[in-house]
N, C-alpha and C positions, 0 to 999 in steps of 0.2 A: 168222103170225097177227097180227091187229091188237091192239096193246096196249090200245086203247080198250075192247076186248071183255072185258078182265080186270081193269082198273083203274078207279077212280072219277075219276081225273085227266082233265082236258081241257086243250086249248090255253089258255095257254102253259105250263101246269105239267106236261104229260106230257113226260118226258125221253127217250122211246124212239120211234124210227120203226118198228122191227120187233121182234118177240119170237118165240121158239121154245121150246117145252117139249122139253127133251132127254130127260128121264126124268120121267114123270108124278108129281106131288107130291113131287119130289126135286130136280130141276135144270133151269135155264132159262138162255137167253142171248138177248141183244138187241143192237141197234145204234142209233146216232144219227149221221147225217151232219151235220157241222158246216159251215155256210156262213158267209161273211163277214157276212151280214145276220142271223145267228142271235142272238136276244135273250139267250142264256145266255153270250155271249162278253163278256169284259172289254174295255176300250178297247185293250189291247195285243194283242187277238186270241186270247187263251187262254180256255179254258172255266173258269169259276169252280169251285173245288173243291167248294163246297156243291152245285152242280148235278151234279157227277160222283157225289157221295155219294147224292144223290137218285135218280139213274139206277140206281145199285147197289141202293138200297132198292126201287125200283119193279120191277126184274127179280126181286128176292127175293120180293116179293109174288106174282108170277106163278109162281115156282118152288114156292111153298107149295101150289099147287093150290086155294087158297081163293078164293072169289068175294067181291067187295065190297071194302070198305076196311079198312085197318088203321091202327094208330097206330105211328109210328116211335118205338120205345122207347129204343134205345141204339145207340151205335157202340162197338165193342170193338177196340182195338189196330189201328185203321186208319191206314195210312201211305201217303204219296205219294212216288213216285220219278220222276215225270215229269209232263208236261202234255198236254192236248189242245188243238189249235188249229184255226182256220178251215181247211177243206180236209181235215181228218182224219175218219176214221170211228172213232167211239168204240164199242168193243165192251164189253159188260158181261156177266158171268156170275155165277150164284149157285147154291149148293148148300145144301139144308136139312141142318143138322147134328143138330138135335134139336128136338122140340116137346113142350111140356107144356100140355095144354089149348089155350088160344088164344095161348100165347107160343111164338114160333118163333125159333130161332137159326140164322143163315146164315153161311157163308164166301162173300164176294163179292170180285170183282176187276174192274178196268177196264183195258182193253188198247187200245193204239194202235200200229198197224203191227207187231203181234207182240210188242210190249214191254209188260209189266205196268207201269201208271203208278200204280195204287192197289190196295191189298189190305187186307182186314180183316174184322171181324165186324160183322154187322147184326142187330139184335134188333127184331122186329115183334110187335105184339099185335093179335090179331083178336078181335072181340067174339063170345063164345060164344053169346050170346042172339040174335044176328042170323041 
């Protein structure tokens, strides 16, 4: 699926090239191929951690099954154990842990070459009136 169909983000702020719903309204995964010309890369060729977190938040929005936008409410216990660089394929996945009204809690992780490089909690708020 195209991430554009499920997120309000557009270039250059969409962090995903592909997205797939693994379990409806529960789990999703996505990818981003990092090229040397990618604007999310720092001068040393690594992907900025803020953009990795944003990719995790965007796949979380898709995992929720909700259409439209959300507000990034919080990051919980997120830690990094590696980096993504030009030439890598960044894989992100997210699972809904709980939701109360428009507030959704997720466990998300970022993976490069089979190794988890970031993992933690993401909290998104969806407008219930929309």
